SEVEXNU-982976 format. One record per atom (N, C-alpha, C, CB): z, x, y; atom name; residue number from 1. Coordinates in steps of 0.05 Angstrom, whole numbers, plus 5000, padded with zeros to 4 digits. Each point is the difference from the previous one (the first is absolute). Last residue first. Glycine has a CB too. Layout:
! residues N
+------+------+------+------+-----+
|   pz |   px |   py | atom | seq |
+------+------+------+------+-----+
|    Z |    X |    Y |   CA | NUM |
...
+------+------+------+------+-----+
//
This chain:
! residues 70
+------+------+------+------+-----+
|   pz |   px |   py | atom | seq |
+------+------+------+------+-----+
| 1210 | 6840 | 4896 |    N |  70 |
| 4977 | 4986 | 5009 |   CA |  70 |
| 5004 | 4972 | 4991 |    C |  70 |
| 4970 | 5039 | 5000 |   CB |  70 |
| 5088 | 5031 | 4978 |    N |  69 |
| 5002 | 4992 | 5031 |   CA |  69 |
| 4978 | 4979 | 5007 |    C |  69 |
| 5020 | 5048 | 5013 |   CB |  69 |
| 4976 | 4999 | 4900 |    N |  68 |
| 5022 | 4985 | 4999 |   CA |  68 |
| 5008 | 4983 | 5032 |    C |  68 |
| 5014 | 5039 | 4959 |   CB |  68 |
| 4920 | 5027 | 5033 |    N |  67 |
| 4988 | 4978 | 4984 |   CA |  67 |
| 5019 | 4974 | 4997 |    C |  67 |
| 4974 | 5038 | 4973 |   CB |  67 |
| 5049 | 5054 | 5064 |    N |  66 |
| 4983 | 4979 | 5023 |   CA |  66 |
| 4991 | 4975 | 4985 |    C |  66 |
| 4978 | 5041 | 5029 |   CB |  66 |
| 5072 | 5023 | 4914 |    N |  65 |
| 5021 | 4979 | 5025 |   CA |  65 |
| 4984 | 4991 | 5015 |    C |  65 |
| 5038 | 5024 | 5007 |   CB |  65 |
| 4908 | 5027 | 4932 |    N |  64 |
| 5018 | 4976 | 4983 |   CA |  64 |
| 5016 | 4991 | 5022 |    C |  64 |
| 5007 | 5020 | 4950 |   CB |  64 |
| 4946 | 5052 | 5085 |    N |  63 |
| 4986 | 4981 | 4993 |   CA |  63 |
| 5012 | 4977 | 4984 |    C |  63 |
| 4968 | 5033 | 5004 |   CB |  63 |
| 5080 | 5044 | 5012 |    N |  62 |
| 4998 | 4984 | 5020 |   CA |  62 |
| 4975 | 4977 | 4999 |    C |  62 |
| 5023 | 5041 | 5024 |   CB |  62 |
| 5008 | 5013 | 4906 |    N |  61 |
| 5016 | 4982 | 5010 |   CA |  61 |
| 4998 | 4985 | 5025 |    C |  61 |
| 5021 | 5026 | 4975 |   CB |  61 |
| 4913 | 5030 | 4992 |    N |  60 |
| 5005 | 4986 | 4981 |   CA |  60 |
| 5019 | 4979 | 5009 |    C |  60 |
| 4989 | 5036 | 4972 |   CB |  60 |
| 5002 | 5046 | 5075 |    N |  59 |
| 4979 | 4981 | 5005 |   CA |  59 |
| 5001 | 4972 | 4987 |    C |  59 |
| 4976 | 5039 | 5005 |   CB |  59 |
| 5087 | 5027 | 4975 |    N |  58 |
| 5002 | 4993 | 5027 |   CA |  58 |
| 4978 | 4984 | 5006 |    C |  58 |
| 5024 | 5038 | 5011 |   CB |  58 |
| 4971 | 5013 | 4905 |    N |  57 |
| 5018 | 4978 | 5003 |   CA |  57 |
| 5005 | 4986 | 5029 |    C |  57 |
| 5021 | 5023 | 4960 |   CB |  57 |
| 4917 | 5049 | 5040 |    N |  56 |
| 4990 | 4979 | 4993 |   CA |  56 |
| 5020 | 4979 | 4989 |    C |  56 |
| 4959 | 5027 | 4995 |   CB |  56 |
| 5075 | 5049 | 5049 |    N |  55 |
| 4979 | 4985 | 5015 |   CA |  55 |
| 4988 | 4977 | 4982 |    C |  55 |
| 4989 | 5043 | 5026 |   CB |  55 |
| 5065 | 5014 | 4933 |    N |  54 |
| 5017 | 4988 | 5016 |   CA |  54 |
| 4987 | 4980 | 5020 |    C |  54 |
| 5027 | 5040 | 4992 |   CB |  54 |
| 4930 | 5022 | 4946 |    N |  53 |
| 5014 | 4972 | 4984 |   CA |  53 |
| 5015 | 4985 | 5016 |    C |  53 |
| 5004 | 5021 | 4960 |   CB |  53 |
| 4959 | 5060 | 5076 |    N |  52 |
| 4977 | 4979 | 4996 |   CA |  52 |
| 5012 | 4977 | 4984 |    C |  52 |
| 4961 | 5035 | 5000 |   CB |  52 |
| 5102 | 5029 | 5020 |    N |  51 |
| 4992 | 4999 | 5018 |   CA |  51 |
| 4975 | 4979 | 5005 |    C |  51 |
| 5022 | 5044 | 4999 |   CB |  51 |
| 5060 | 5001 | 4940 |    N |  50 |
| 4973 | 4981 | 4992 |   CA |  50 |
| 4995 | 4989 | 5026 |    C |  50 |
| 5010 | 4985 | 4949 |   CB |  50 |
| 5045 | 5109 | 5035 |    N |  49 |
| 4998 | 4977 | 5018 |   CA |  49 |
| 4978 | 4979 | 4991 |    C |  49 |
| 5017 | 5031 | 5038 |   CB |  49 |
| 5043 | 5056 | 4928 |    N |  48 |
| 4984 | 4985 | 4993 |   CA |  48 |
| 5002 | 4976 | 5024 |    C |  48 |
| 5003 | 5017 | 4948 |   CB |  48 |
| 5031 | 5095 | 5019 |    N |  47 |
| 4998 | 4979 | 5027 |   CA |  47 |
| 4982 | 4977 | 4985 |    C |  47 |
| 4998 | 5038 | 5048 |   CB |  47 |
| 5059 | 5050 | 4918 |    N |  46 |
| 4989 | 4979 | 4988 |   CA |  46 |
| 4996 | 4976 | 5023 |    C |  46 |
| 5022 | 5017 | 4953 |   CB |  46 |
| 5027 | 5095 | 5019 |    N |  45 |
| 4996 | 4971 | 5022 |   CA |  45 |
| 4974 | 4989 | 4990 |    C |  45 |
| 5024 | 5019 | 5049 |   CB |  45 |
| 5003 | 5069 | 4916 |    N |  44 |
| 5022 | 4984 | 5001 |   CA |  44 |
| 4997 | 4972 | 5019 |    C |  44 |
| 5025 | 5047 | 4991 |   CB |  44 |
| 4900 | 5005 | 4997 |    N |  43 |
| 5018 | 5009 | 4977 |   CA |  43 |
| 5020 | 4985 | 4995 |    C |  43 |
| 4992 | 5040 | 5009 |   CB |  43 |
| 4930 | 4903 | 5030 |    N |  42 |
| 5008 | 5036 | 5007 |   CA |  42 |
| 5010 | 5007 | 4974 |    C |  42 |
| 5017 | 5001 | 5054 |   CB |  42 |
| 4916 | 4910 | 4980 |    N |  41 |
| 5023 | 5009 | 4979 |   CA |  41 |
| 5003 | 5033 | 5005 |    C |  41 |
| 4987 | 4959 | 4957 |   CB |  41 |
| 4981 | 4940 | 5092 |    N |  40 |
| 5000 | 5031 | 5003 |   CA |  40 |
| 5015 | 5011 | 4982 |    C |  40 |
| 4994 | 4999 | 5043 |   CB |  40 |
| 4943 | 4905 | 4987 |    N |  39 |
| 5020 | 5014 | 4978 |   CA |  39 |
| 4999 | 5030 | 5002 |    C |  39 |
| 4992 | 4963 | 4966 |   CB |  39 |
| 4971 | 4936 | 5080 |    N |  38 |
| 5015 | 5027 | 5007 |   CA |  38 |
| 5013 | 5010 | 4980 |    C |  38 |
| 5005 | 4988 | 5041 |   CB |  38 |
| 4909 | 4936 | 4959 |    N |  37 |
| 5031 | 5003 | 5001 |   CA |  37 |
| 5002 | 5035 | 4999 |    C |  37 |
| 5016 | 4946 | 4969 |   CB |  37 |
| 4900 | 5001 | 5033 |    N |  36 |
| 5013 | 5004 | 5029 |   CA |  36 |
| 5034 | 5009 | 4993 |    C |  36 |
| 4963 | 4958 | 5027 |   CB |  36 |
| 4979 | 5021 | 4898 |    N |  35 |
| 4990 | 5023 | 5013 |   CA |  35 |
| 5008 | 5005 | 5024 |    C |  35 |
| 4969 | 4996 | 4976 |   CB |  35 |
| 5088 | 4950 | 4948 |    N |  34 |
| 4979 | 4995 | 5019 |   CA |  34 |
| 4985 | 5025 | 5015 |    C |  34 |
| 5026 | 4958 | 5006 |   CB |  34 |
| 5059 | 5009 | 4935 |    N |  33 |
| 4982 | 5031 | 4992 |   CA |  33 |
| 4968 | 4992 | 5006 |    C |  33 |
| 5035 | 5018 | 4953 |   CB |  33 |
| 5036 | 4916 | 5055 |    N |  32 |
| 5015 | 5020 | 5012 |   CA |  32 |
| 4991 | 5029 | 4992 |    C |  32 |
| 5037 | 4967 | 5000 |   CB |  32 |
| 4921 | 4946 | 4949 |    N |  31 |
| 5024 | 5002 | 5019 |   CA |  31 |
| 5017 | 5022 | 5002 |    C |  31 |
| 4999 | 4958 | 4992 |   CB |  31 |
| 4926 | 5032 | 4944 |    N |  30 |
| 4994 | 5012 | 5021 |   CA |  30 |
| 5025 | 4997 | 5024 |    C |  30 |
| 4948 | 4992 | 4983 |   CB |  30 |
| 5063 | 4974 | 4922 |    N |  29 |
| 4998 | 5035 | 5006 |   CA |  29 |
| 4995 | 5004 | 5023 |    C |  29 |
| 4984 | 5013 | 4964 |   CB |  29 |
| 5060 | 4897 | 4995 |    N |  28 |
| 4978 | 5005 | 5025 |   CA |  28 |
| 4997 | 5030 | 5006 |    C |  28 |
| 5012 | 4956 | 5023 |   CB |  28 |
| 5054 | 5012 | 4920 |    N |  27 |
| 4973 | 4988 | 4986 |   CA |  27 |
| 4975 | 5003 | 5021 |    C |  27 |
| 5028 | 4961 | 4971 |   CB |  27 |
| 5067 | 5059 | 5048 |    N |  26 |
| 4987 | 5023 | 4984 |   CA |  26 |
| 4980 | 4991 | 4986 |    C |  26 |
| 5037 | 5022 | 4995 |   CB |  26 |
| 5007 | 4916 | 5067 |    N |  25 |
| 4984 | 5023 | 5013 |   CA |  25 |
| 4993 | 5020 | 4981 |    C |  25 |
| 5022 | 4994 | 5042 |   CB |  25 |
| 5026 | 4914 | 4945 |    N |  24 |
| 4974 | 5011 | 4985 |   CA |  24 |
| 4990 | 5020 | 5017 |    C |  24 |
| 4986 | 4957 | 4978 |   CB |  24 |
| 5103 | 5016 | 5046 |    N |  23 |
| 4995 | 4998 | 4970 |   CA |  23 |
| 4974 | 5011 | 4989 |    C |  23 |
| 5026 | 4962 | 5004 |   CB |  23 |
| 4984 | 5031 | 5097 |    N |  22 |
| 5013 | 5022 | 4984 |   CA |  22 |
| 5000 | 5001 | 4970 |    C |  22 |
| 5026 | 4999 | 5037 |   CB |  22 |
| 4932 | 4926 | 5006 |    N |  21 |
| 4986 | 5024 | 5003 |   CA |  21 |
| 5007 | 5022 | 4988 |    C |  21 |
| 4993 | 4985 | 5035 |   CB |  21 |
| 5062 | 4937 | 4964 |    N |  20 |
| 4980 | 5000 | 4984 |   CA |  20 |
| 4979 | 5026 | 5002 |    C |  20 |
| 5007 | 4947 | 5003 |   CB |  20 |
| 5065 | 5039 | 5058 |    N |  19 |
| 5015 | 5005 | 4972 |   CA |  19 |
| 4968 | 5002 | 4976 |    C |  19 |
| 5061 | 4963 | 5015 |   CB |  19 |
| 4920 | 5014 | 5073 |    N |  18 |
| 5004 | 5029 | 4997 |   CA |  18 |
| 5011 | 5005 | 4978 |    C |  18 |
| 5002 | 5007 | 5042 |   CB |  18 |
| 4985 | 4897 | 4970 |    N |  17 |
| 4977 | 5016 | 5001 |   CA |  17 |
| 5003 | 5032 | 4994 |    C |  17 |
| 4986 | 4964 | 5031 |   CB |  17 |
| 5088 | 4982 | 4990 |    N |  16 |
| 4993 | 4998 | 4975 |   CA |  16 |
| 4974 | 5012 | 4988 |    C |  16 |
| 5026 | 4965 | 5007 |   CB |  16 |
| 5013 | 5031 | 5084 |    N |  15 |
| 5010 | 5020 | 4980 |   CA |  15 |
| 4995 | 4996 | 4971 |    C |  15 |
| 5032 | 5007 | 5032 |   CB |  15 |
| 4924 | 4938 | 5033 |    N |  14 |
| 4993 | 5026 | 5002 |   CA |  14 |
| 5016 | 5023 | 4990 |    C |  14 |
| 4980 | 4982 | 5034 |   CB |  14 |
| 5048 | 4928 | 4959 |    N |  13 |
| 4975 | 5002 | 4985 |   CA |  13 |
| 4989 | 5029 | 5005 |    C |  13 |
| 4990 | 4948 | 5005 |   CB |  13 |
| 5088 | 5028 | 5040 |    N |  12 |
| 5005 | 4999 | 4975 |   CA |  12 |
| 4973 | 5000 | 4980 |    C |  12 |
| 5043 | 4977 | 5017 |   CB |  12 |
| 4956 | 5022 | 5072 |    N |  11 |
| 5010 | 5020 | 4998 |   CA |  11 |
| 5007 | 5003 | 4968 |    C |  11 |
| 5012 | 4998 | 5052 |   CB |  11 |
| 4955 | 4914 | 4985 |    N |  10 |
| 4981 | 5024 | 4998 |   CA |  10 |
| 5010 | 5034 | 4993 |    C |  10 |
| 4976 | 4967 | 5034 |   CB |  10 |
| 5085 | 4962 | 4967 |    N |   9 |
| 4982 | 4992 | 4984 |   CA |   9 |
| 4981 | 5019 | 4999 |    C |   9 |
| 5010 | 4957 | 5007 |   CB |   9 |
| 5049 | 5043 | 5056 |    N |   8 |
| 5015 | 5007 | 4981 |   CA |   8 |
| 4981 | 5003 | 4979 |    C |   8 |
| 5039 | 4979 | 5018 |   CB |   8 |
| 4929 | 4981 | 5060 |    N |   7 |
| 5009 | 5030 | 5000 |   CA |   7 |
| 5012 | 5018 | 4975 |    C |   7 |
| 5010 | 4983 | 5045 |   CB |   7 |
| 4987 | 4916 | 4964 |    N |   6 |
| 4969 | 5012 | 4999 |   CA |   6 |
| 4999 | 5030 | 5001 |    C |   6 |
| 4983 | 4960 | 5025 |   CB |   6 |
| 5107 | 5002 | 4996 |    N |   5 |
| 4981 | 4994 | 4969 |   CA |   5 |
| 4980 | 5011 | 4996 |    C |   5 |
| 5009 | 4963 | 4998 |   CB |   5 |
| 5022 | 5038 | 5091 |    N |   4 |
| 5010 | 5020 | 4984 |   CA |   4 |
| 4995 | 4997 | 4972 |    C |   4 |
| 5032 | 5004 | 5033 |   CB |   4 |
| 4938 | 4932 | 5024 |    N |   3 |
| 4985 | 5026 | 5003 |   CA |   3 |
| 5015 | 5022 | 4990 |    C |   3 |
| 4978 | 4984 | 5037 |   CB |   3 |
| 5054 | 4929 | 4958 |    N |   2 |
| 4975 | 4998 | 4987 |   CA |   2 |
| 4989 | 5032 | 5001 |    C |   2 |
| 4991 | 4943 | 5015 |   CB |   2 |
| 5085 | 5033 | 5037 |    N |   1 |
| 5007 | 5009 | 4971 |   CA |   1 |
| 4973 | 5004 | 4985 |    C |   1 |
| 5046 | 4975 | 4999 |   CB |   1 |
+------+------+------+------+-----+
//
């Protein structure tokens, strides 16, 4: 049961961190508007894919999880 408890605590911390990021995302003007983000706007169609932002967030999360496992 110790393993399940630790997993729930880690998941709770991750969810809380995501909540903080979502809450303060409007204060980070560069988030979602990096040079590698794809934004296509047509008459009746808008496509937005934050590629560069996703890569940066993935690298940061990987680094944080690597530090926790160490």
